[in-house]
C-alpha positions in Angstrom: 0.0 0.0 0.0 1.4 3.3 -1.0 1.8 5.8 1.9 1.9 9.5 1.4 2.5 11.9 4.3 -0.7 13.6 5.4 -1.4 16.8 3.8 -2.0 19.1 6.6 -3.3 22.6 5.7 -4.6 25.0 8.4 -5.4 28.6 7.5 -5.8 31.5 9.9 -9.3 33.0 10.4 -10.7 35.7 8.1 -14.0 37.5 7.6 -14.7 37.4 3.9 -12.8 35.2 1.3 -12.8 37.4 -1.8 -9.4 36.7 -3.4 -6.6 34.2 -2.9 -4.3 37.1 -2.3 -6.4 38.2 0.7 -6.3 34.6 2.0 -2.5 34.5 1.7 -2.1 37.8 3.6 -4.4 36.7 6.4 -3.0 33.1 6.6 0.6 34.4 7.1 -0.4 36.8 9.9 -0.9 33.9 12.5 2.5 32.7 13.9 1.2 29.5 15.5 -2.0 27.5 14.9 -3.1 24.3 16.6 -6.0 22.0 15.9 -7.5 18.5 16.3 -7.7 16.4 13.1 -9.5 13.3 12.0 -8.4 11.6 8.8 -10.4 9.0 6.8 -8.8 7.0 3.9 -11.1 5.2 1.6 -9.1 2.7 -0.4 -11.0 0.8 -3.1 -9.5 -2.6 -2.4 -10.3 -2.4 1.4 -13.8 -3.1 2.7 -13.5 -0.5 5.5 -12.0 3.0 5.5 -8.8 3.6 7.5 -9.4 6.2 10.3 -6.9 8.1 12.4 -6.9 11.2 14.6 -4.6 13.4 16.7 -3.3 16.9 17.1 -1.4 19.1 14.7 0.6 22.3 14.9 1.7 24.8 12.3 4.3 27.3 13.3 5.2 29.9 10.6 8.9 30.0 11.4 9.5 26.4 12.6 7.3 24.2 10.4 4.7 21.4 11.1 4.1 18.9 13.8 1.5 16.1 13.1 1.0 14.0 16.2 -1.3 11.1 15.4 -2.6 9.3 18.6 -4.9 6.7 17.1 -5.0 3.9 15.9 -1.2 4.0 16.7 1.3 6.7 17.7 2.9 8.5 14.7 4.8 11.8 14.8 5.6 13.7 11.7 7.8 16.8 11.7 8.4 18.9 8.7 10.6 22.0 8.4 12.6 23.7 5.6 15.4 21.2 5.6 14.0 17.8 6.5 11.0 15.6 7.2 11.2 13.3 10.2 8.7 10.5 10.9 8.5 8.3 14.0 6.1 5.4 14.2 5.4 3.6 17.5 8.6 4.8 19.1 10.8 3.2 16.3 14.0 5.0 15.2 13.2 8.2 13.2 13.1 8.1 9.4 14.6 11.3 8.1 14.0 12.6 4.5 16.1 15.4 3.1 16.7 16.8 -0.4 19.9 14.7 -0.6 18.5 11.3 0.2 15.1 11.6 -1.4 14.8 14.7 -3.7 11.3 13.9 -5.0 9.7 13.3 -1.6 11.5 16.4 -0.2 10.1 18.4 -3.1 6.6 17.2 -2.4 6.9 18.1 1.3 8.5 21.4 0.6 5.5 22.3 -1.5 3.3 21.7 1.6 4.9 24.7 3.3 3.8 26.9 0.4 0.3 25.4 0.7 0.1 26.2 4.4 0.7 29.9 3.6 -1.6 29.9 0.5 1.5 31.1 -1.5 -0.2 32.0 -4.8 3.1 32.2 -6.8 4.0 28.6 -5.8 0.4 27.3 -6.2 0.2 28.7 -9.7 3.5 27.0 -10.6 2.1 23.6 -9.6 -1.7 23.7 -9.8 -4.6 25.0 -11.8 -6.5 27.1 -9.2 -10.3 27.3 -8.9 -11.1 29.5 -5.9 -14.8 30.3 -5.0 -16.4 32.4 -2.4 -19.3 30.1 -1.4 -21.2 32.9 0.4 -21.9 33.5 4.1 -18.2 33.5 4.8 -17.6 30.1 3.3 -15.1 29.3 0.5 -13.8 26.4 -1.6 -10.4 26.0 -3.3 -9.8 23.3 -5.9 -6.2 22.6 -6.9 -5.6 20.5 -10.0 -1.9 19.5 -10.4 -0.1 20.5 -13.6 3.5 19.4 -12.6 5.2 16.1 -12.0 5.1 14.2 -9.7 1.9 15.8 -8.3 0.0 15.1 -11.5 0.9 11.5 -11.3 -0.3 11.2 -7.7 -3.5 13.4 -7.4 -6.4 14.1 -9.6 -7.2 17.1 -7.4 -6.9 18.6 -3.9 -10.1 20.1 -2.6 -10.2 22.5 0.4 -13.2 24.1 2.1 -13.7 26.3 5.1 -15.1 29.5 6.6 -13.2 31.2 9.4 -10.7 28.3 9.3 -9.9 25.5 7.0 -12.5 22.9 7.8 -11.7 20.1 5.4 -9.3 18.7 2.8 -10.0 16.0 0.3 -7.1 14.3 -1.6 -8.3 12.6 -4.8 -5.8 10.0 -5.6 -5.1 8.9 -9.2 -5.7 5.3 -8.1 -9.2 6.1 -7.1 -8.6 6.4 -3.4 -9.8 9.3 -1.2 -8.3 10.9 1.9 -10.5 13.2 3.9 -9.1 15.3 6.7 -11.3 17.4 9.0 -10.0 20.0 11.4 -11.7 21.1 14.7 -10.9 22.8 18.0 -8.7 25.4 16.4 -6.5 27.4 18.8 -4.4 30.5 18.1 -2.9 30.9 21.5 -0.3 30.8 22.8 1.2 32.7 19.9 4.7 31.2 20.5 5.8 27.6 20.9 5.8 26.0 24.3 9.0 24.6 25.7 7.8 21.1 24.8 6.9 22.1 21.3 10.2 23.9 20.8 12.1 20.8 22.0 10.2 18.5 19.6 11.3 20.6 16.7 14.9 20.7 17.9 15.4 17.1 18.9 13.9 15.2 16.0 
């Protein structure tokens, strides 16, 4: 079974989504965002979906922490130079531009997605952004570059004050749905424990 790191996108609150530029400006104004996530993977060859949940953190300067608690512990840390994955307390798996250029490129793109970086998005996706009314919005990203166009049919986002959901449409016909809740914008700086996790892994 092919495994792709979870695509975790969490955008800061805003009042009215009119343009992608406005989203980008607002998203980058929040230094630290924390939320609970639930993820459901529907794989066509499996009778039941695969479900997981946990906590995530996006820090504008440091990167991303994805802390899955169920069905088994898995920690994913992503910053500008590496991706570190720890499953069930096993030795860390470290991915860098040197040892896996394609995967590193994929994960580096995630940082641009977190900030709704329009320039990077337009280089890699065809963008369909819609104000859905009453403060809600949708964003459909259709890959136009390799390897993204070999992996995903589209990436669909939806939200209002926050990003509420992401759907990854896999070329193989599989679906990954991620829902975010319990968004927290404070504290605006990392705790000692969070800082240590970025530094030690």
